[in-house]
C-alpha positions in Angstrom: 49.3 87.9 -18.3 47.4 90.8 -16.7 46.5 93.7 -18.9 47.5 96.3 -16.3 48.7 96.3 -12.7 47.6 98.4 -9.8 51.2 99.2 -9.2 52.0 100.3 -12.7 50.8 103.9 -12.3 48.0 103.5 -14.8 44.5 104.5 -13.6 41.7 102.1 -14.4 38.0 102.8 -14.1 36.8 101.0 -11.0 34.3 98.2 -11.7 33.0 98.5 -8.1 32.8 101.5 -5.9 31.8 101.0 -2.2 34.1 103.4 -0.3 32.3 103.3 3.0 32.0 99.6 3.1 35.6 99.2 1.9 36.8 101.2 4.9 34.7 99.2 7.3 35.8 95.9 5.7 39.5 96.8 5.8 39.3 97.3 9.6 36.9 94.5 10.5 38.6 91.8 8.4 41.9 92.3 10.2 40.2 91.9 13.6 38.4 88.8 12.3 41.8 87.1 11.6 42.1 86.2 15.3 38.7 86.9 16.7 36.8 84.7 14.2 39.7 82.3 13.4 39.9 83.5 9.8 43.7 83.2 9.7 43.4 79.5 10.4 40.8 79.1 7.7 43.0 80.9 5.2 45.8 78.5 5.9 43.5 75.5 5.2 42.1 77.1 2.1 45.6 77.7 0.5 47.6 74.7 1.8 49.3 72.7 -0.9 48.7 75.1 -3.8 51.4 75.4 -6.5 52.1 77.0 -9.9 50.3 80.1 -11.2 47.3 81.2 -9.1 44.6 83.8 -9.8 42.7 85.1 -6.8 39.3 86.7 -7.5 38.2 89.5 -5.3 41.4 89.7 -3.2 40.0 92.5 -1.0 42.8 93.9 1.2 45.1 91.0 0.6 44.8 89.0 3.8 45.3 85.8 1.9 48.7 86.8 0.6 50.7 85.9 3.8 49.3 82.4 3.7 50.3 81.2 0.2 52.8 78.4 0.4 56.3 78.9 -1.2 55.3 76.3 -3.9 53.2 79.0 -5.6 55.1 80.6 -8.4 52.9 83.7 -8.8 49.6 85.1 -7.7 47.5 87.5 -9.9 45.1 89.1 -7.5 42.0 90.7 -9.0 40.3 93.4 -6.9 37.7 95.9 -8.3 37.4 98.3 -5.4 40.0 101.0 -5.3 40.6 101.4 -1.6 40.8 97.6 -1.0 43.1 97.3 -4.0 45.4 99.9 -2.5 45.5 97.8 0.7 46.2 94.7 -1.3 49.1 96.3 -3.0 50.6 97.1 0.4 50.0 93.5 1.5 51.6 92.2 -1.8 54.8 94.0 -0.9 55.1 92.1 2.3 54.2 88.7 0.8 56.8 85.9 0.5 55.8 85.1 -3.1 55.3 87.3 -6.2 51.9 88.9 -6.1 50.5 91.2 -8.9 47.4 93.2 -7.9 45.3 94.0 -10.9 42.1 96.0 -11.3 39.2 94.1 -12.8 35.9 92.3 -12.1 35.0 88.6 -12.0 32.7 88.9 -14.9 35.4 90.1 -17.3 38.8 88.9 -16.0 41.7 90.8 -17.7 43.9 87.7 -18.3 44.3 85.1 -21.0 42.4 81.9 -21.3 43.8 78.7 -19.6 46.7 80.6 -18.0 46.4 79.5 -14.4 46.9 76.2 -12.5 44.5 77.3 -9.7 41.8 79.8 -8.8 41.1 81.0 -5.3 37.6 82.2 -4.3 37.5 83.7 -0.8 34.2 85.4 0.3 33.6 86.8 -3.2 30.8 84.8 -4.9 28.3 86.5 -2.6 29.0 89.9 -4.1 29.6 89.4 -7.9 26.9 91.0 -10.0 26.4 88.1 -12.4 27.3 84.8 -10.8 27.0 82.5 -13.8 29.1 84.8 -16.0 31.7 85.1 -13.3 32.0 81.3 -13.0 32.2 81.0 -16.8 35.1 83.4 -16.7 36.8 81.4 -14.0 36.5 78.3 -16.2 38.0 80.2 -19.1 41.1 81.3 -17.3 41.7 78.0 -15.5 43.7 75.3 -17.4 41.9 72.0 -18.0 42.2 69.9 -14.9 43.0 73.1 -12.9 41.9 73.5 -9.3 39.4 75.8 -7.6 39.9 76.5 -3.9 36.8 78.1 -2.3 35.8 79.5 1.0 32.4 81.1 0.7 29.3 81.9 2.7 25.8 81.4 1.6 22.4 79.9 2.2 22.1 77.7 5.3 20.3 76.9 8.5 16.6 76.0 8.8 13.6 77.4 7.0 13.4 80.5 9.2 17.0 81.4 8.6 16.8 80.9 4.9 13.7 83.2 4.8 15.6 85.7 6.8 18.5 85.6 4.5 16.3 86.1 1.4 14.4 89.0 3.1 17.7 90.7 3.9 18.9 90.2 0.3 15.8 91.9 -1.0 16.1 94.9 1.3 19.0 96.4 3.2 21.8 93.8 3.2 23.4 94.4 -0.3 23.4 98.2 0.1 25.0 97.9 3.5 27.5 95.2 2.7 29.1 96.1 -0.6 26.7 94.1 -2.8 26.9 91.0 -0.7 24.0 88.4 -0.9 23.3 86.0 2.0 21.1 83.4 0.3 23.3 82.3 -2.7 24.4 78.7 -2.9 28.1 78.8 -3.9 28.6 75.0 -3.9 25.5 74.5 -6.1 26.6 77.4 -8.4 30.0 75.8 -8.9 28.4 72.5 -9.8 25.9 74.1 -12.2 28.8 75.9 -13.9 30.4 72.6 -14.8 33.0 72.2 -12.1 33.7 68.8 -10.6 33.3 69.1 -6.8 36.0 67.6 -4.6 36.1 67.4 -0.8 34.4 70.2 0.9 32.9 70.8 4.4 30.2 73.0 5.8 31.1 75.2 8.8 29.9 78.0 10.9 31.9 81.2 11.3 32.2 82.0 14.1 32.1 78.4 15.3 30.8 79.4 18.8 27.9 81.5 19.8 24.6 82.1 17.9 24.5 81.5 14.1 24.0 84.7 12.2 22.7 85.1 8.6 26.3 85.3 7.2 27.6 82.4 9.3 27.0 79.5 7.0 30.1 78.8 5.1 31.7 76.1 2.8 35.4 75.4 2.5 36.7 73.0 -0.2 38.0 72.2 -3.6 36.6 71.8 -7.2 38.2 71.2 -10.6 37.7 72.2 -14.1 37.2 69.0 -16.2 39.9 67.9 -18.6 40.2 69.3 -22.1 38.2 66.5 -23.8 35.2 67.2 -21.5 35.3 71.0 -21.4 36.3 72.8 -24.6 36.8 76.5 -23.9 37.2 78.9 -26.9 40.2 81.2 -26.9 39.6 84.8 -26.2 
């Protein structure tokens, strides 16, 4: 269970503080639901989920409206205060129980093996310590549990990859809330010990010129069963 809820009245120290980017993202992400087809991608990301779900980096809660009724509960982790406030508002409109909780991916404030599924939606690009965050995700997911991911990262030809890396070393993280363009989310999941299921590469938007953040992957992975993946209790 969560240690504390954003709706409980308790004030937690924010793990992430990007107020200018958060205001921009809160507006731009809503416009992208139709303009970039993000609503359709969220439907595909979440279709068929069930049981207890933890969503890492819930942002302003745009996924909440797309969870199927087979989901018993969503615990939504969001470290940025303004986005978390927007997520609380979205949770009140959701058709399933959603508990919005302050916290960061590298130290999730929940018990081990407590969830049937983890949702990662445009979050691995911005976590500060990617291997540690993925280790935490393995910890909280039950053996055999499912990871649904929609992430952007490295892609395109050599010139595009060089451009992504150059932006990562200079202005992009500062302008985009800590986002990195040249990470490999699929490879990172594999390296963290997850078993990759079906996934597909796609461009967002799917029409027009490809931009440095356009290269995305949408798919599924699993935590191996208990005999293959012992996780110490925390």
